C-alpha positions in Angstrom: -83.5 17.1 -44.6 -79.4 16.3 -44.7 -80.1 12.1 -45.4 -82.6 13.6 -47.9 -80.2 15.5 -49.5 -77.6 12.5 -49.5 -79.5 9.9 -50.9 -80.6 12.3 -53.6 -76.8 13.1 -54.4 -76.3 9.1 -54.6 -78.6 8.4 -57.0 -77.4 11.4 -59.5 -74.1 9.0 -59.0 -75.7 6.1 -59.4 -77.4 7.2 -62.9 -74.1 8.2 -64.1 -72.1 5.1 -63.2 -74.9 2.3 -64.8 -75.1 4.4 -67.8 -70.9 4.5 -68.1 -70.3 8.0 -67.9 -67.1 9.3 -67.7 -67.3 8.7 -63.6 -64.1 7.9 -61.8 -63.4 8.4 -58.3 -62.2 11.8 -57.0 -58.7 10.4 -58.5 -57.8 7.3 -60.3 -54.9 6.6 -57.3 -56.9 7.0 -54.2 -53.2 6.9 -52.5 -52.6 10.3 -54.3 -56.5 11.5 -54.3 -56.3 15.5 -53.6 -59.1 15.6 -51.9 -57.9 12.8 -49.1 -54.4 13.8 -49.5 -53.1 17.3 -49.1 -49.7 16.2 -49.1 -49.9 15.0 -52.6 -48.1 17.4 -55.5 -46.8 15.9 -59.0 -45.3 16.9 -61.9 -44.0 15.0 -65.2 -41.8 17.0 -67.3 -39.9 16.2 -70.9 -35.9 17.0 -69.6 -35.3 18.4 -73.4 -37.6 20.8 -73.9 -39.1 21.1 -70.9 -42.3 20.4 -71.4 -44.9 20.0 -69.0 -46.7 16.9 -69.6 -48.5 16.3 -66.6 -49.1 18.6 -63.4 -51.4 18.3 -60.1 -50.7 21.0 -57.1 -47.0 21.2 -58.9 -47.0 25.0 -57.4 -48.4 24.6 -54.2 -45.7 24.3 -51.6 -44.7 21.4 -49.9 -42.0 19.9 -47.2 -39.1 19.0 -49.1 -37.6 16.4 -46.6 -34.2 15.0 -48.5 -34.9 16.3 -51.9 -33.4 19.0 -50.0 -30.0 17.6 -50.7 -30.6 17.7 -54.7 -29.5 21.2 -54.3 -27.2 20.7 -51.4 -24.9 18.3 -54.2 -25.8 21.1 -57.1 -24.0 24.0 -55.2 -21.0 21.2 -54.3 -20.9 20.2 -58.0 -21.2 24.3 -59.1 -18.0 24.6 -56.5 -16.2 21.2 -58.6 -16.7 22.6 -61.7 -14.8 26.1 -61.0 -12.3 24.8 -59.0 -13.5 26.2 -55.8 -13.6 22.5 -54.5 -12.3 18.7 -55.3 -13.6 15.4 -54.8 -10.5 14.8 -52.7 -10.8 17.2 -50.4 -11.2 16.2 -46.6 -13.8 17.0 -44.9 -13.7 16.9 -40.7 -16.7 16.0 -39.2 -18.2 19.2 -36.6 -19.9 18.4 -33.6 -23.1 20.2 -35.3 -22.5 17.3 -38.1 -22.2 14.3 -35.8 -25.2 15.7 -33.9 -27.7 15.4 -36.8 -30.3 13.0 -36.3 -30.7 9.5 -39.0 -30.3 9.0 -41.3 -26.9 9.7 -40.9 -23.3 7.7 -41.5 -22.3 7.8 -38.3 -19.1 9.7 -38.0 -17.9 11.0 -34.8 -16.8 14.7 -34.5 -12.9 15.0 -35.1 -13.3 12.1 -37.4 -12.5 12.8 -41.6 -13.8 12.1 -45.0 -13.4 12.6 -48.6 -15.7 15.0 -50.4 -16.4 11.8 -52.8 -17.6 10.0 -49.8 -19.3 12.6 -48.3 -21.5 13.1 -51.7 -22.0 9.0 -52.2 -22.8 9.0 -48.5 -25.7 11.9 -49.3 -26.9 10.6 -52.4 -27.0 6.8 -51.5 -27.3 6.7 -47.8 -29.3 10.2 -47.5 -26.8 11.1 -44.8 -28.2 13.7 -42.7 -24.6 14.3 -41.1 -22.8 14.0 -44.8 -25.0 16.8 -46.3 -24.1 19.2 -43.0 -20.6 18.6 -43.6 -21.0 19.1 -47.1 -22.5 22.5 -46.8 -20.3 23.9 -44.0 -17.3 23.0 -46.4 -18.9 24.4 -49.2 -20.0 27.1 -47.4 -18.4 28.2 -44.4 -21.4 27.6 -41.7 -24.6 25.7 -42.4 -26.2 29.7 -42.4 -24.3 30.8 -45.2 -24.7 27.3 -47.5 -28.6 27.9 -47.1 -28.5 31.3 -48.0 -26.5 30.0 -51.2 -29.2 27.4 -51.5 -32.1 29.6 -51.6 -30.3 32.2 -54.0 -29.7 29.6 -56.3 -33.4 28.4 -56.2 -34.3 31.7 -57.3 -31.6 32.0 -60.2 -33.0 28.5 -61.4 -36.6 29.9 -61.2 -37.4 27.6 -58.5 -39.9 30.6 -57.3 -42.1 28.4 -54.1 -38.5 27.5 -52.5 -36.7 28.7 -49.2 -34.0 26.5 -47.4 -32.8 26.7 -43.9 -31.5 23.1 -43.8 -28.6 21.6 -45.7 -30.2 18.4 -45.3 -33.6 18.3 -45.5 -34.8 18.6 -41.6 -38.1 19.8 -40.8 -37.9 24.0 -40.5 -41.6 25.4 -41.0 -39.9 27.6 -43.0 -38.3 25.6 -45.4 -40.9 24.9 -48.6 -40.6 24.1 -52.2 -42.9 23.1 -55.2 -43.0 19.8 -57.1 -42.6 21.9 -60.0 -39.7 23.8 -58.3 -38.3 19.9 -57.8 -38.4 19.6 -61.4 -36.8 22.4 -62.0 -33.7 21.6 -60.0 -33.9 18.3 -61.4 -33.1 19.0 -64.9 -30.7 22.0 -63.8 -28.1 19.2 -62.3 -28.9 16.3 -65.1 -28.0 19.9 -68.0 -25.7 21.4 -66.1 -23.3 19.4 -64.4 -24.0 15.8 -66.3 -20.3 15.3 -65.3 -21.7 14.7 -62.2 -25.3 13.6 -62.2 -24.2 9.7 -62.1 -24.0 10.5 -58.0 -27.8 10.3 -58.1 -27.7 7.3 -60.1 -25.3 4.6 -57.8 -27.4 1.4 -56.4 -25.2 1.0 -54.1 -21.8 2.2 -52.0 -19.0 0.4 -49.8 -17.4 2.7 -47.0 -15.8 1.3 -44.0 -16.5 -2.3 -44.7 -20.6 -1.9 -44.9 -22.3 -1.4 -48.1 -25.2 0.9 -48.8 -28.1 0.8 -50.7 -29.9 3.6 -52.7 -33.1 4.5 -50.7 -34.4 4.9 -54.5 -36.0 1.6 -55.2 -36.8 2.4 -59.3 -33.3 2.1 -59.8 -32.8 -1.5 -60.2 -36.0 -1.8 -62.1 -34.4 -2.1 -65.3 -37.1 -0.1 -66.8 -34.6 3.0 -67.3 -34.4 4.6 -64.4 -30.6 6.5 -63.5 -31.2 8.5 -61.1 -32.2 11.0 -58.2 -33.5 11.1 -54.7 -35.9 10.3 -52.0 -37.0 12.1 -49.1 -39.1 11.7 -46.2 -40.6 13.2 -43.0 -44.0 12.5 -40.9 -45.3 16.0 -42.4 -43.4 15.7 -46.1 -45.3 12.3 -46.7 -43.5 10.2 -49.4 -40.8 12.2 -51.8 -39.9 11.3 -54.8 -37.6 12.5 -57.8 -37.6 10.1 -60.8 -35.6 10.8 -63.7 -35.8 7.4 -67.0 -34.5 7.3 -70.1 -36.5 4.6 -72.7 -35.8 5.2 -76.8 -33.8 8.1 -76.0 -35.9 10.5 -74.7 -35.9 11.3 -71.1 -38.7 12.4 -68.8 -38.1 13.9 -64.9 -41.1 12.5 -62.7 -41.9 14.4 -59.1 -44.5 13.0 -56.7 -44.5 14.7 -53.3 -46.7 13.1 -50.3 -47.0 10.0 -50.9 -48.4 7.7 -47.8 -45.8 4.9 -48.8 -42.9 3.7 -50.1 -43.9 1.0 -51.9 -47.5 3.5 -53.8 -45.3 6.0 -54.1 -43.1 3.9 -55.9 -45.5 2.7 -57.9 -47.3 5.9 -58.5 -44.3 7.5 -60.0 -43.8 4.3 -62.0 -47.0 4.7 -63.4 -47.0 8.3 -64.0 -43.8 7.6 -66.0 -45.1 5.0 -68.0 -48.1 7.4 -69.0 -45.5 10.3 -70.0 -43.2 7.8 -72.4 -46.6 6.5 -74.1 -47.3 10.0 -74.9 -43.9 10.7 -76.4 -44.3 7.3 -78.0 -47.3 8.0 -79.8 -46.2 11.4 -80.6 -43.0 9.9 -82.4 -45.3 7.9 -84.6 -47.3 11.0 -85.7 -50.1 10.9 -83.6 -50.9 14.3 -82.4 -51.7 14.7 -78.3 -51.0 19.0 -78.0 -52.2 18.8 -74.5 -50.7 15.7 -72.9 -52.2 16.6 -69.7 -55.8 15.4 -71.1 -53.8 12.1 -72.0 -53.1 11.8 -68.5 -56.4 12.6 -67.1 -58.2 10.0 -69.5 -56.1 7.6 -67.5 -57.8 8.7 -64.6 -54.6 11.1 -63.3 -55.2 14.4 -61.7 -59.1 14.1 -62.0 -60.9 15.8 -59.2 -60.9 19.6 -58.2 -58.6 21.9 -56.6 -58.0 21.8 -53.1 -58.4 24.2 -50.2 -55.7 25.4 -47.9 -54.3 22.0 -46.2 -54.1 22.5 -42.5 -50.6 22.9 -41.0 -48.9 19.8 -40.8 -46.7 18.7 -37.8 -44.2 16.2 -37.7 -42.5 14.3 -35.3 -39.8 11.4 -34.6 -40.3 8.5 -37.0 -38.6 6.8 -39.6 -37.1 8.5 -42.7 -37.4 8.0 -46.1 -37.5 4.0 -46.8 -37.6 2.9 -43.1 -33.3 3.5 -42.6 -33.7 6.1 -39.7 -35.5 8.7 -37.8 -35.5 12.6 -39.1 -38.7 14.6 -38.5 -38.5 16.7 -35.5 -40.4 20.2 -35.7 -42.8 21.7 -37.4 -43.4 21.3 -41.1 -45.3 23.2 -44.0 -48.6 25.1 -44.5 -49.7 24.2 -48.1 -51.1 26.9 -50.2 -53.2 26.6 -53.3 -51.7 26.8 -56.9 -52.2 30.0 -58.7 -54.9 30.0 -61.7 -52.9 29.8 -64.6 -49.9 27.7 -64.4 -46.6 27.6 -67.3 -46.5 24.8 -69.7 -42.8 24.6 -69.3 -40.2 24.3 -66.5 -38.7 27.9 -66.2 -35.0 27.2 -67.9 -31.7 27.0 -65.9 -28.7 29.3 -65.9 -27.2 27.8 -69.0 -29.7 28.9 -70.6 -30.8 32.1 -69.5 -28.7 35.7 -70.1 -26.3 37.1 -68.1 -28.2 39.5 -66.2 -31.4 37.0 -64.9 -28.6 34.6 -63.9 -27.3 37.4 -61.3 -31.0 37.4 -59.6 -30.0 36.9 -55.8 -33.2 37.6 -53.8 -36.0 35.6 -53.4 -39.9 36.7 -54.3 -41.9 37.0 -51.4 -44.3 34.0 -50.7 -47.3 33.5 -52.7 -45.5 35.2 -56.0 -46.5 34.3 -58.8 -44.5 30.9 -60.9 -41.9 32.4 -63.9 -44.0 33.2 -67.0 -43.4 30.6 -69.5 -39.7 30.1 -70.9 -39.7 30.4 -74.6 -35.7 29.1 -74.5 -35.3 25.6 -75.5 -32.8 23.0 -73.7 -29.7 22.2 -75.6 -30.2 19.2 -78.0 -27.7 16.7 -76.4 -29.5 16.6 -72.7 -29.9 13.4 -73.1 -26.7 12.0 -74.8 -24.6 13.7 -73.0 -26.1 11.6 -69.7 -26.9 7.9 -71.9 -23.9 6.7 -73.8 -27.2 4.7 -75.5 -31.0 4.3 -75.3 -32.2 2.3 -71.9 -34.4 0.3 -73.4 -34.7 -2.7 -71.5 -38.3 -2.7 -70.5 -39.2 -6.0 -67.5 -42.6 -5.4 -66.6 -43.8 -5.0 -63.0 -44.5 -7.8 -60.8 -48.0 -8.6 -61.0 -47.5 -11.8 -58.2 -50.9 -11.7 -56.2 -50.8 -11.0 -52.4 -50.7 -14.6 -50.4 -54.1 -15.1 -48.8 -53.9 -16.1 -45.4 -53.6 -19.6 -43.9 -57.4 -20.9 -43.6 -55.9 -21.7 -39.8 -56.0 -18.1 -38.8 -58.9 -16.4 -41.1 -62.2 -15.0 -39.2 -65.1 -17.7 -39.9 -66.5 -14.7 -42.3 -62.9 -15.1 -44.6 -63.0 -18.8 -44.3 -64.9 -19.1 -48.2 -64.7 -16.3 -49.8 -65.5 -17.6 -53.4 -68.9 -18.7 -51.7 -71.1 -15.4 -52.3 -73.3 -14.5 -49.6 -75.3 -12.9 -51.2 -76.4 -11.4 -55.0 -75.6 -8.0 -54.3 -73.0 -5.9 -55.6 -71.4 -2.3 -54.9 -70.0 -0.7 -58.2 -67.1 2.0 -57.4 -66.3 2.8 -60.7 -65.9 2.5 -65.1 -63.4 3.3 -66.7 -62.3 2.9 -70.5 -59.2 0.6 -69.7 -59.2 -2.6 -68.1 -56.4 -2.6 -66.3 -57.4 1.0 -64.5 -60.5 -0.7 -63.6 -58.5 -3.4 -62.2 -56.0 -1.4 -60.4 -58.9 0.5 -58.7 -60.9 -2.4 -57.4 -57.3 -3.6 -56.0 -56.6 -0.2 -54.4 -60.5 -0.1 -53.0 -60.0 -3.5 -51.6 -56.5 -2.7 -49.8 -58.4 0.7 -48.3 -61.2 -1.3 -47.1 -61.2 -4.9 -46.4 -63.3 -5.2 -43.8 -66.2 -3.9 -45.5 -65.3 -6.4 -48.6 -63.7 -9.5 -46.6 -66.1 -12.0 -48.2 -66.6 -10.3 -51.9 -65.0 -11.0 -54.8 -63.7 -8.7 -57.3 -65.2 -8.4 -60.8 -64.7 -6.1 -63.9 -67.6 -6.4 -65.7 -67.7 -5.1 -70.0 -70.4 -2.9 -70.7 -69.6 -1.8 -74.6 -66.6 0.2 -74.2 -66.7 0.5 -70.4 -65.0 -1.6 -67.7 -67.2 -1.8 -64.7 -65.1 -2.2 -60.9 -67.3 -4.6 -59.5 -67.6 -5.9 -55.4 -69.7 -9.2 -56.0 -71.5 -11.8 -53.5 -72.3 -9.0 -50.8 -75.8 -9.7 -49.0 -78.2 -6.3 -49.0 -77.2 -5.3 -45.5 -73.5 -5.6 -46.6 -73.2 -3.7 -49.9 -75.2 -0.7 -48.5 -72.9 -0.5 -45.3 -70.1 -0.8 -47.4 -70.9 1.8 -49.9 -71.4 4.2 -47.1 -68.0 3.6 -45.5 -66.6 4.3 -49.0 -69.5 7.1 -49.5 -67.6 8.5 -45.6 -64.3 8.9 -47.3 -65.2 10.3 -50.7 -64.8 7.4 -52.6 -67.5 7.2 -55.1 -69.5 4.0 -54.9 -73.2 2.8 -55.7 -75.2 -0.5 -54.7 -76.6 -2.7 -57.2 -79.1 -5.5 -56.6 -79.9 -8.4 -58.0 -80.8 -9.0 -61.6 
């Protein structure tokens, strides 16, 4: 009976694909599929207005990993601006700070470093020992400092966020959301534009060594100028990024990526789409709901997922492979509220004095703050950038090199020689690039199933069909079954 129902479901999906219906895989970016990756969350906002252009699981609780250091530095910038700290302050490394696991700068207990260099180490190297040393310097102890972090999160409107570590090392109680991280990113650049450049340092030299920023988007030449990466086993690959093009600034946050490369590529695609919305609007096109624009391009498609299971961390490489960071239980994800605000909550500079005095965090599960009605200062972008970042370097299109014929398996010896006349269609799209990218992603994940097939994008009217061709009947059917088992929509197509 189950097999019968399953065949019936495939038949319905196949009919939709053949007719060219607007059917996409559960998530156009498989690496971030909501149904296969319970850690995924994303948001894209306009930094000047706070408008949310795109959101997916943006209010679900996630593990922040080293994005925690954004709040650590926010409080440091605040102390600097209030005269409570100075960049030339000398920090003495405590035994607790020295004992933090990598990534770290590695100073021994009793050694000293200036606050300026500690901030650079935190922003560029994502040094756990330096983040804790800063917390102890500003707050007196990590416990007091993380309480300050939590209170500041509440003041900023970060309704899903609690802090228990100053550096982002795993703690079961320390959670956040993509929306909260966007609120924080926006607050940093608005409230402390004079210090925002710490997040955009491409590298930093210290004691004869040169440290490269973990944010791989900074050197791409597409307007990226800062923010923060993060990774633990439990959180996945996180990235908060900001970019300016044609005088407009966007902030994108992606949580729960599967790898550094796929996370960076996904952030870049979201950012490109957001800037396309801005460009079209500037040219007079009416795009009232940007979310729809994103979904038409394959982002955020699919039903909301149920509560994700508890994820457990273990010692492993931290963000972008610079050390070990995870040591404990991570987080439990929670469902997003039914009604999502369309603007990011304002920073303290936009709030009345009474609102800024908030000092307690709402209980977990409380509804996010209502939509804000105030607007950000008009010069938010100008205060950070002397001129628009117009450089536009196209992303690399260099194909992957195939393995040497001497090391290939017999089945792969002649990939261009069709093994059969059957095909597997994995989607139908309005844009050729989306169809091509989806083929590439499916091929990456199911290499064994499509080892002898060729990728082919076929045009059918206004539609582009993503197909693997040159398969035998048995190969096509078994491949589609493998895809269906992973909730990837597909259909088997026989010879004409």
